VMD Tcl script that draws the C-alpha trace (Angstrom):
set ca {
  {69.71 145.08 -27.92}
  {68.04 145.21 -24.48}
  {68.85 141.54 -23.78}
  {72.39 142.05 -24.92}
  {72.79 145.10 -22.66}
  {71.38 143.19 -19.58}
  {73.80 140.31 -20.13}
  {76.73 142.69 -20.21}
  {75.57 144.32 -16.98}
  {75.39 141.03 -15.11}
  {78.85 140.01 -16.20}
  {80.18 143.42 -15.13}
  {78.55 143.08 -11.63}
  {80.10 139.65 -11.15}
  {83.47 141.03 -12.09}
  {82.91 143.80 -9.54}
  {82.19 141.32 -6.77}
  {85.27 139.28 -7.56}
  {87.39 142.42 -7.43}
  {85.89 143.38 -4.05}
  {86.53 139.92 -2.58}
  {90.15 140.06 -3.73}
  {90.62 143.46 -2.09}
  {89.18 142.26 1.22}
  {91.40 139.20 1.35}
  {94.49 141.25 0.56}
  {93.68 143.80 3.25}
  {93.18 141.07 5.95}
  {96.53 139.51 5.15}
  {98.29 142.82 5.54}
  {96.54 143.53 8.83}
  {97.63 140.14 10.25}
  {101.21 140.77 9.24}
  {101.16 144.22 10.84}
  {99.69 142.85 14.09}
  {102.26 140.06 14.29}
  {104.99 142.56 13.61}
  {103.69 144.77 16.42}
  {103.66 141.83 18.83}
  {107.15 140.85 17.78}
  {108.32 144.39 18.32}
  {106.80 144.38 21.86}
  {108.67 141.17 22.81}
  {111.89 142.57 21.49}
  {111.34 145.62 23.71}
  {110.96 143.57 26.81}
  {114.05 141.59 25.91}
  {115.92 144.81 25.41}
  {114.66 146.10 28.77}
  {115.71 142.90 30.50}
  {119.11 143.08 28.85}
  {119.46 146.66 30.00}
  {118.52 145.67 33.54}
  {121.07 142.88 33.47}
  {123.75 145.34 32.32}
  {122.78 147.56 35.28}
  {122.93 144.46 37.65}
  {119.29 144.87 38.68}
  {117.83 141.47 39.84}
  {114.70 140.17 38.19}
  {111.61 138.90 39.94}
  {109.85 135.57 39.37}
  {107.95 137.12 36.47}
  {111.22 138.06 34.75}
  {110.78 141.79 35.33}
  {113.26 144.01 37.24}
  {112.57 144.23 41.00}
  {111.18 147.37 42.61}
  {113.26 149.57 44.93}
  {111.61 148.12 48.08}
  {112.19 144.56 46.89}
  {115.79 145.43 46.07}
  {116.36 146.78 49.63}
  {114.90 143.62 51.19}
  {117.02 141.39 48.99}
  {120.15 143.33 49.80}
  {119.48 142.95 53.56}
  {119.10 139.19 53.23}
  {122.30 139.00 51.23}
  {124.30 140.86 53.89}
  {122.94 138.58 56.65}
  {123.92 135.47 54.71}
  {127.41 136.81 54.09}
  {127.84 137.59 57.82}
  {126.72 134.09 58.83}
  {129.10 132.48 56.39}
  {131.95 134.62 57.64}
  {131.32 133.59 61.27}
  {131.18 129.93 60.28}
  {134.53 130.28 58.51}
  {136.08 131.97 61.57}
  {134.75 129.26 63.91}
  {136.09 126.53 61.68}
  {139.45 128.27 61.61}
  {139.56 128.47 65.42}
  {138.68 124.79 65.81}
  {141.33 123.84 63.29}
  {143.87 125.90 65.19}
  {142.93 124.30 68.52}
  {143.25 120.86 67.01}
  {146.61 121.79 65.57}
  {147.84 123.04 68.98}
  {146.22 120.66 71.45}
  {144.61 117.94 69.42}
  {147.38 115.46 70.05}
  {147.17 116.05 73.80}
  {143.39 115.65 73.88}
  {143.70 112.48 71.88}
  {146.05 111.04 74.48}
  {143.64 111.92 77.30}
  {140.55 110.55 75.60}
  {141.90 107.47 73.91}
  {143.00 105.93 77.20}
  {139.37 105.63 78.27}
  {137.89 105.24 74.80}
  {139.91 102.04 74.44}
  {138.66 100.59 77.75}
  {136.66 97.35 77.36}
  {132.91 97.64 77.75}
  {132.58 94.13 79.17}
  {132.87 94.24 83.02}
  {135.10 91.16 83.23}
  {137.42 92.41 80.48}
  {137.51 95.83 82.14}
  {138.59 94.22 85.42}
  {141.36 92.28 83.69}
  {142.55 95.38 81.83}
  {142.75 97.44 85.02}
  {144.59 94.69 86.86}
  {147.15 94.59 84.05}
  {147.44 98.37 84.17}
  {148.17 98.29 87.91}
  {150.69 95.48 87.46}
  {152.47 97.51 84.79}
  {152.51 100.50 87.14}
  {154.18 98.41 89.83}
  {156.78 97.14 87.39}
  {157.62 100.77 86.67}
  {158.37 101.29 90.35}
  {155.12 103.05 91.28}
  {152.75 101.63 93.87}
  {148.98 102.10 93.34}
  {148.30 101.47 97.04}
  {150.39 103.96 99.05}
  {150.45 103.75 102.85}
  {149.59 107.36 103.57}
  {148.33 110.57 102.03}
  {148.36 113.68 104.18}
  {144.94 115.35 104.13}
  {144.77 118.91 105.42}
  {141.06 119.53 104.80}
  {137.92 117.50 104.13}
  {135.68 118.15 101.15}
  {132.85 119.63 103.31}
  {135.37 121.89 105.07}
  {136.79 122.94 101.70}
  {133.30 123.90 100.50}
  {132.69 125.96 103.63}
  {136.08 127.63 103.99}
  {136.30 128.82 100.40}
  {132.68 129.66 99.78}
  {133.71 133.34 99.59}
  {135.84 132.87 96.45}
  {134.24 134.78 93.59}
  {133.69 133.59 90.03}
  {136.92 133.67 88.03}
  {139.15 134.06 91.11}
  {142.08 131.84 92.08}
  {143.70 131.74 95.51}
  {147.05 130.36 94.42}
  {148.68 131.04 97.80}
  {146.23 128.76 99.63}
  {147.76 125.28 99.50}
  {145.45 122.44 100.59}
  {145.28 118.69 100.15}
  {142.12 116.61 100.17}
  {141.11 113.12 99.08}
  {138.08 111.25 97.85}
  {136.59 109.06 95.15}
  {136.37 110.15 91.51}
  {132.82 109.96 90.21}
  {133.19 111.66 86.83}
  {135.99 112.41 84.41}
  {135.90 114.59 81.30}
  {138.55 116.09 79.04}
  {138.08 119.84 78.71}
  {140.32 120.76 75.80}
  {144.00 121.51 75.51}
  {145.67 120.58 78.80}
  {142.42 120.48 80.83}
  {140.71 117.57 82.58}
  {137.71 117.87 84.90}
  {136.92 115.47 87.74}
  {134.03 115.17 90.15}
  {135.46 114.11 93.54}
  {133.37 113.04 96.53}
  {134.48 112.80 100.13}
  {132.63 112.78 103.47}
  {129.28 112.96 101.70}
  {130.00 116.08 99.63}
  {131.53 116.74 96.24}
  {133.95 119.19 94.66}
  {135.25 119.74 91.14}
  {138.89 119.06 90.37}
  {140.01 121.52 87.69}
  {143.15 119.83 86.37}
  {145.21 122.30 84.32}
  {148.49 121.23 82.76}
  {149.83 124.80 82.99}
  {149.98 124.70 86.79}
  {150.72 120.99 87.28}
  {153.97 120.59 89.19}
  {155.38 117.79 87.07}
  {154.78 119.47 83.74}
  {152.88 118.29 80.70}
  {154.32 114.76 80.62}
  {153.49 114.04 84.26}
  {150.08 115.61 83.76}
  {149.31 113.34 80.83}
  {150.60 110.26 82.62}
  {148.47 110.64 85.76}
  {145.33 111.65 83.89}
  {145.64 108.73 81.51}
  {145.89 106.45 84.55}
  {142.93 107.68 86.59}
  {139.46 106.23 86.10}
  {135.99 106.73 87.53}
  {135.81 105.12 90.96}
  {139.48 105.58 91.86}
  {140.36 107.00 95.26}
  {142.79 109.87 94.74}
  {144.63 112.52 96.69}
  {144.72 116.10 95.42}
  {147.20 118.81 96.38}
  {146.48 122.26 95.03}
  {144.68 125.56 95.56}
  {141.05 126.72 95.46}
  {139.42 128.59 92.61}
  {135.96 129.31 91.29}
  {135.26 128.95 87.59}
  {133.59 131.66 85.53}
  {130.39 129.65 85.77}
  {130.61 129.75 89.57}
  {131.81 126.20 90.32}
  {134.08 126.05 93.38}
  {137.03 123.85 92.41}
  {140.46 122.75 93.49}
  {143.27 123.18 90.95}
  {145.71 120.30 91.47}
  {149.44 120.80 91.47}
  {149.74 117.09 92.20}
  {147.38 114.11 91.79}
  {148.09 110.75 93.43}
  {146.30 107.46 92.95}
  {145.57 106.11 96.45}
  {143.47 103.07 95.61}
  {142.26 102.06 92.13}
  {138.73 100.89 91.45}
  {139.31 97.74 89.42}
  {135.65 97.20 88.55}
  {133.45 99.11 86.14}
  {131.01 101.30 88.06}
  {127.37 101.87 87.10}
  {126.89 105.07 85.12}
  {126.01 108.16 87.20}
  {122.81 108.67 85.24}
  {121.43 105.17 85.80}
  {122.85 104.43 89.22}
  {122.61 100.96 90.75}
  {119.03 99.71 90.35}
  {119.33 95.97 90.99}
  {117.90 95.49 94.50}
  {119.67 92.19 95.14}
  {123.02 93.73 94.24}
  {122.31 96.81 96.35}
  {121.79 94.74 99.50}
  {124.51 92.17 98.84}
  {127.13 94.77 97.91}
  {126.20 97.69 100.13}
  {129.58 99.32 99.47}
  {128.69 99.51 95.78}
  {125.24 100.83 96.67}
  {126.88 103.59 98.71}
  {129.19 104.48 95.81}
  {126.50 104.49 93.11}
  {123.48 105.78 95.10}
  {125.40 107.70 97.71}
  {123.07 110.56 98.55}
  {119.93 108.45 99.05}
  {121.62 105.64 100.99}
  {123.72 107.96 103.12}
  {120.63 110.01 104.00}
  {118.87 106.88 105.27}
  {121.68 105.91 107.59}
  {122.24 109.46 108.77}
  {118.58 109.38 109.82}
  {119.17 106.08 111.58}
  {122.16 107.49 113.46}
  {120.08 110.50 114.55}
  {117.36 108.19 115.88}
  {119.79 106.10 117.92}
  {121.64 109.12 119.29}
  {118.33 110.86 120.04}
  {117.01 107.91 122.06}
  {120.31 107.64 123.89}
  {120.37 111.36 124.67}
  {116.76 111.30 125.98}
  {117.45 108.44 128.37}
  {120.83 109.82 129.48}
  {119.15 113.12 130.35}
  {116.67 111.22 132.52}
  {119.45 109.59 134.53}
  {119.49 106.19 132.84}
  {122.68 104.13 132.68}
  {123.58 102.38 129.42}
  {124.74 98.79 129.94}
  {125.61 95.67 127.95}
  {124.28 92.16 128.57}
  {125.23 88.73 127.12}
  {124.40 87.83 123.53}
  {124.46 84.07 124.23}
  {122.27 82.56 126.92}
  {121.68 79.13 128.41}
  {117.93 79.80 128.20}
  {116.23 81.87 125.49}
  {114.07 84.13 127.65}
  {112.71 87.64 127.73}
  {110.40 87.40 124.73}
  {108.06 85.02 122.97}
  {110.20 84.09 119.97}
  {112.07 81.18 118.38}
  {115.82 81.45 119.09}
  {118.95 80.62 117.14}
  {120.96 77.76 118.65}
  {124.73 77.62 118.80}
  {127.35 75.48 120.55}
  {130.18 76.36 122.89}
  {132.85 73.83 121.91}
  {135.11 74.21 124.93}
  {132.26 73.78 127.42}
  {130.41 71.33 125.18}
  {127.30 73.36 125.82}
  {124.30 74.36 123.73}
  {123.60 78.06 123.87}
  {120.89 80.36 122.50}
  {121.40 83.69 120.81}
  {119.43 86.20 122.81}
  {115.91 87.12 121.72}
  {115.73 89.99 124.24}
  {117.91 91.45 127.04}
  {114.96 91.85 129.41}
  {115.76 89.31 132.13}
  {119.35 90.53 132.56}
  {118.31 94.17 132.73}
  {115.72 93.47 135.46}
  {118.36 91.63 137.46}
  {120.39 94.86 137.37}
  {117.41 96.77 138.77}
  {117.25 94.19 141.57}
  {120.91 94.98 142.25}
  {120.24 98.72 142.59}
  {120.79 100.09 139.07}
  {117.32 101.59 139.10}
  {117.35 103.08 135.59}
  {119.15 101.04 132.95}
  {118.91 100.67 129.18}
  {120.59 98.80 126.35}
  {120.62 99.49 122.61}
  {121.69 96.36 120.80}
  {121.03 93.46 118.46}
  {118.48 90.70 119.04}
  {118.30 87.40 117.13}
  {115.10 85.57 116.29}
  {114.96 82.48 114.11}
  {111.82 83.48 112.27}
  {110.74 84.40 108.75}
  {112.14 87.19 106.59}
  {109.71 89.73 105.17}
  {109.61 93.51 104.59}
  {109.34 94.18 108.36}
  {111.33 91.26 109.82}
  {115.02 90.42 109.72}
  {116.63 87.59 111.75}
  {118.82 90.11 113.57}
  {117.52 93.55 114.42}
  {118.10 96.43 116.81}
  {116.05 97.33 119.86}
  {116.27 99.72 122.75}
  {115.06 98.39 126.09}
  {114.97 100.32 129.35}
  {113.77 99.53 132.86}
  {112.73 102.17 135.34}
  {112.15 101.48 139.02}
  {109.12 103.03 140.73}
  {107.23 103.61 137.49}
  {104.26 101.86 135.83}
  {102.95 101.50 132.30}
  {100.99 104.77 132.50}
  {104.26 106.64 133.15}
  {105.85 104.90 130.18}
  {103.03 105.83 127.82}
  {103.63 109.49 128.68}
  {107.40 109.04 128.27}
  {106.90 107.34 124.92}
  {104.80 110.23 123.62}
  {107.42 112.77 124.68}
  {110.44 110.82 123.42}
  {109.17 109.78 120.01}
  {107.23 112.93 119.12}
  {110.24 115.11 119.98}
  {112.52 112.77 118.03}
  {110.28 112.94 114.95}
  {110.31 116.72 115.06}
  {114.08 116.84 115.62}
  {114.84 114.54 112.68}
  {112.19 115.71 110.19}
  {111.40 119.23 111.37}
  {107.70 118.52 112.04}
  {105.34 116.30 114.03}
  {103.69 115.29 110.75}
  {105.45 113.04 108.26}
  {104.43 111.71 104.84}
  {104.94 108.01 104.36}
  {104.47 105.89 101.22}
  {103.26 102.52 102.57}
  {103.21 100.84 99.15}
  {106.39 102.31 97.71}
  {107.58 105.69 96.42}
  {105.13 105.65 93.48}
  {102.09 105.09 95.70}
  {99.97 107.84 97.30}
  {101.42 108.96 100.65}
  {99.69 108.86 104.01}
  {100.21 111.58 106.59}
  {101.13 110.37 110.06}
  {100.70 112.83 112.92}
  {102.92 112.26 115.98}
  {101.46 115.22 117.88}
  {100.66 114.04 121.43}
  {98.46 112.87 123.10}
  {97.93 109.64 121.19}
  {94.87 107.42 120.94}
  {94.48 104.46 123.35}
  {92.49 101.27 122.69}
  {91.90 98.52 125.27}
  {92.63 95.22 123.48}
  {89.70 93.00 124.51}
  {87.08 95.75 124.59}
  {88.34 97.27 121.32}
  {88.26 93.85 119.61}
  {84.68 93.19 120.76}
  {83.47 96.61 119.64}
  {85.01 96.38 116.17}
  {84.30 92.68 115.46}
  {80.80 92.67 116.91}
  {81.11 89.68 119.27}
  {81.50 89.06 123.02}
  {84.51 87.06 124.23}
  {83.86 84.67 127.17}
  {85.10 86.09 130.47}
  {87.42 83.20 131.32}
  {90.10 83.80 128.70}
  {92.09 80.71 129.67}
  {89.20 78.25 129.20}
  {88.82 75.81 126.31}
  {85.45 77.44 125.59}
  {87.21 80.73 124.86}
  {89.80 79.08 122.64}
  {87.14 77.33 120.54}
  {85.12 80.56 120.31}
  {88.11 82.52 119.05}
  {88.96 79.76 116.58}
  {85.43 79.97 115.16}
  {85.70 83.76 114.82}
  {89.01 83.42 112.96}
  {87.37 81.00 110.53}
  {84.45 83.37 109.95}
  {86.81 86.25 109.21}
  {89.06 83.99 107.11}
  {92.08 84.70 109.31}
  {94.87 82.14 108.96}
  {96.62 81.30 112.24}
  {99.66 79.04 112.47}
  {99.49 75.87 114.51}
  {99.14 75.22 117.36}
  {95.87 77.17 117.72}
  {96.47 78.47 121.24}
  {94.31 81.22 122.68}
  {97.30 83.54 122.52}
  {97.83 82.98 118.78}
  {94.13 83.26 117.98}
  {93.81 86.54 119.86}
  {96.94 87.88 118.22}
  {95.57 86.99 114.77}
  {92.23 88.70 115.45}
  {93.87 91.87 116.76}
  {96.18 91.96 113.76}
  {93.22 91.80 111.38}
  {90.65 93.95 113.22}
  {92.47 96.63 115.27}
  {96.03 97.10 114.01}
  {95.18 98.23 110.42}
  {93.30 101.29 111.71}
  {96.29 102.46 113.77}
  {97.75 104.88 111.20}
  {98.55 107.66 113.66}
  {100.38 106.51 116.81}
  {97.99 104.38 118.88}
  {98.44 102.50 122.15}
  {96.77 99.07 122.30}
  {96.56 98.39 126.05}
  {95.60 95.88 128.71}
  {96.58 92.57 127.10}
  {95.37 89.26 128.61}
  {97.76 87.57 131.02}
  {98.18 84.56 128.74}
  {99.68 86.92 126.12}
  {102.04 88.62 128.60}
  {103.89 86.19 130.89}
  {106.28 88.87 132.19}
  {103.74 91.67 132.75}
  {102.02 92.44 136.05}
  {98.31 91.73 136.42}
  {95.93 94.63 135.90}
  {94.98 96.26 139.19}
  {91.31 96.73 138.16}
  {90.60 94.25 135.30}
  {90.91 90.54 136.22}
  {92.65 88.35 133.66}
  {94.40 91.31 132.01}
  {97.82 92.93 132.47}
  {99.15 96.46 132.61}
  {100.73 96.36 129.18}
  {100.68 98.43 126.02}
  {101.93 98.13 122.47}
  {102.45 101.20 120.28}
  {101.31 100.85 116.67}
  {102.03 103.31 113.84}
  {100.81 102.76 110.29}
  {99.54 99.35 111.37}
  {102.93 98.15 112.64}
  {104.17 97.58 116.17}
  {106.90 99.97 117.31}
  {106.95 99.65 121.11}
  {106.05 97.10 123.77}
  {105.96 97.98 127.47}
  {104.37 96.97 130.75}
  {104.40 97.20 134.49}
  {106.83 94.42 135.41}
  {105.77 91.30 137.24}
  {107.91 91.18 140.41}
  {106.26 88.38 142.41}
  {108.62 85.36 142.11}
  {105.85 82.82 142.81}
  {103.50 84.19 140.13}
  {106.45 84.45 137.75}
  {107.21 80.75 138.19}
  {103.57 79.92 137.48}
  {103.61 82.00 134.29}
  {106.83 80.36 133.15}
  {105.24 76.95 133.85}
  {102.29 77.81 131.60}
  {104.71 78.87 128.88}
  {106.65 75.64 129.25}
  {103.43 73.66 128.82}
  {102.68 75.56 125.60}
  {106.19 74.81 124.37}
  {105.69 71.13 125.09}
  {102.47 71.30 123.08}
  {104.43 72.44 120.04}
  {104.70 76.22 120.40}
  {108.40 76.72 119.73}
  {108.11 80.46 120.50}
  {107.00 79.94 124.12}
  {109.50 80.55 126.94}
  {111.08 78.10 129.36}
  {111.47 78.50 133.09}
  {114.46 80.70 133.89}
  {115.28 79.75 137.46}
  {118.16 82.22 137.68}
  {115.80 85.10 136.98}
  {113.15 83.79 139.38}
  {115.77 83.55 142.13}
  {116.77 87.19 141.54}
  {113.13 88.22 142.08}
  {113.27 86.54 145.51}
  {115.74 89.26 146.52}
  {113.14 91.90 145.69}
  {112.50 93.73 142.40}
  {111.14 97.21 143.11}
  {107.92 98.23 141.36}
  {109.31 98.63 137.84}
  {108.17 99.41 134.33}
  {109.97 98.12 131.24}
  {109.92 99.36 127.64}
  {111.22 98.24 124.24}
  {111.45 100.04 120.88}
  {112.01 98.47 117.45}
  {114.67 100.86 116.18}
  {114.65 99.53 112.61}
  {110.91 100.00 112.10}
  {111.01 103.49 113.54}
  {113.82 104.35 111.12}
  {111.75 102.94 108.24}
  {109.02 105.46 109.02}
  {111.31 108.47 109.28}
  {113.28 107.59 106.13}
  {110.13 106.59 104.17}
  {111.08 102.99 103.39}
  {108.78 99.97 103.18}
  {111.50 97.31 103.56}
  {113.57 96.74 106.68}
  {116.51 95.87 104.40}
  {116.75 99.53 103.38}
  {117.61 100.59 106.95}
  {120.05 97.75 107.66}
  {123.50 98.18 106.18}
  {123.94 94.43 105.76}
  {120.55 92.66 105.82}
  {120.19 88.89 105.80}
  {120.09 87.50 102.24}
  {119.61 84.04 100.85}
  {122.84 82.56 99.49}
  {123.30 82.41 95.73}
  {125.02 79.43 94.18}
  {127.37 80.80 91.53}
  {129.34 78.25 89.55}
  {131.53 80.91 87.94}
  {134.41 82.36 89.90}
  {133.91 85.96 90.86}
  {136.53 88.54 90.12}
  {135.96 90.30 93.42}
  {136.09 87.16 95.54}
  {132.39 87.15 96.47}
  {130.87 83.86 95.39}
  {127.39 85.00 96.38}
  {127.36 88.07 94.18}
  {124.98 87.95 91.20}
  {126.34 88.48 87.72}
  {124.62 91.88 87.51}
  {126.65 93.30 90.36}
  {128.88 95.32 88.09}
  {126.12 96.61 85.85}
}
mol new
graphics top color blue
foreach p $ca { graphics top sphere $p radius 0.5 }
foreach p [lrange $ca 0 end-1] q [lrange $ca 1 end] { graphics top cylinder $p $q radius 0.2 }
display resetview
C-alpha cells in the first residue's frame, strides 16, 4: 500500500509541474500582446497629434514634432523676408520689361552700329571709309571747312564749375569741339561721350529729348560717331546727379572722322616703336603723360629765354648750313648746294657765328636751336638735338658758374616746385635717386680729381707722347674701351667718364680741362697747360659746357692747326681751320665767356625720362621695310601701329 501511495504522489507532483509551466507560458504570451498593444496605441497617438497639428497648420520640426512658439516666430520672419525679396525681384523685372518695350528698339539701333564694327584693324578702316563715302553720297560732308567754337573745354570747366548737381543752365548756349575718347549708350534716348580738347575733358550728355533735330536726327548722328572722331558740340551746361559737369548737345557735328581703330582707353598705346613713329597716335592714346612731358619742355625753354632776356641778352639766329663744320668737336652731316655746286655741313654748334656778333658789338647774345651731329643713337644721343648757347662780353667762366647755379636751380624749382627732384635712372620700376639742385654746387678740377680718384700721377707735359702712352696703359688697366685713334684727348675723356662722371649725381662742375681738350677755350691764368673751362654734370651726364673764350687770333690759329692735324690722323670729330672766324678775332673780341646747355637732357631730368626720344616729339628712327601697303600712307609704320 505504501509503495502504491508513493507512486501516486509522484505522478500527481509531475502533473502539478506541467500545469504550472502551462500557466507561466500563457501569462507571458498575454503580457507580450498587452505590451505590443500599448506601443501601438502610443504610435497611433503621435500620429493623431501630428494630424491635429497639420489640421491647425502648425509646421513640424526635423523630428516630426510640432515646432515651439519661438521656432514658429523665427520661421514666420524668414518667410516674410523671402516673400518681400521675391516681390522686389518681380517689380524690377517688370520695370526692365517696360523699358525694353519703350526704348529697347532705340537702344538696339545705338548699340548695334558699333557692335557690328569689325574687330580687325584693316577691316575697320575699310568699313569706316565706306561709311564716309556713303555719307558723302547722301549730300553730307564729313570734313566741313569750319565749326564756330565759342569756348574751349578748359574754359568750359572753369566757367561752369559753380553748376550744382542736378542743375541745367538751358539758357547758356555754348559750342565747343574736341576728340571723342569714349562712347556709351545710357538707355532710352541717352548716349554718353567723353570729349577731350586743349588737354582737358568733359562729358557730353546726349539726350534725344532736347536734341534739335528730333529722335531721327539724334539716332542718325549717334550711329555715325565713333571713338576718335573730332566733333563739334552745340548745347548748354549741366551737372549730373552724380556731380559730373557735362554739356547737353542740341546739335552734334562730325568735323573729322577717325578712320582707324584706336587702342582701348584701358590699355593705351604700349608699343614703344609705334609711340615714337606715330607721335600723333601716342598723344591721342597716352595724352596726359605725353602732354605733361612736352609742357615741361616748353616751360624749360621759356624759362631759359626769360632768364637771359631779363639779363639784357639778345636772341639771334645763325646759319644751319656752313662751309666749315666748326664750333664743337663732333662729326658733321654733309649736304650739297646744287645751284652753287658746293658741299656744305649741317652745323654742329652756333658758337663761331655768335662770337662774331660779339666782335661786332652785340655784347650779350644767345640762340636756342637745333644742332646736327652725325654720331650714334643711344638713350642720351639723337642726331639732331636742341641747345641754348649764349656769349657774354666782359665775363669769365667763374661768372658763368654762378649764373648757371642761379638759372638752373631757379628753373628746377619753378617747374617742379622744389630744388630736390626724384629721378628713376633705370626706368619707372627702378628705385629713384634724389637730386638736389640747391646751390652752391660741388666743383672738381679735372686733372687733379682724376689723379686723386684713380691713384696715379699724370706726367706734367700733357701733349707729350709719354703722357699719351701712360694714359693708354691706365685705360687698359681699368678695362676702359676707347675708340681709335687713341689720342690724348680721347684717352683722358674715357678716364674721366669712368672715374669722375659716375659720382656726379647732384650737380657738379668738372673744371680746368687741358688745352688739348678745349681748342676754343682760353688758357688758365694760373695752371699751365689747362684752360678756364667747366662742364656741368648731373646724374653722371653732361648738361652744360662753358669757358672763358680764347680771343687771341694767333693762338686760335695754332689750336685750329693742332685740330687739323688730329683730323688728318683719322679723328673725324676734330675741327678744321676756320679762317673767317680767325679774321674776325683780328678786329678784337672783348674778354668773353660762352655757355651751352643741352636742353633735351635737362628736360629728361625734370620729366623723369631715361630716353632722349621721350622728350623729342619726332626722334630719329631706323626705317622699317614694309612690303605691305599701309592704309594710312606711312610705309615705315609697323603692323602693330593700330593695336
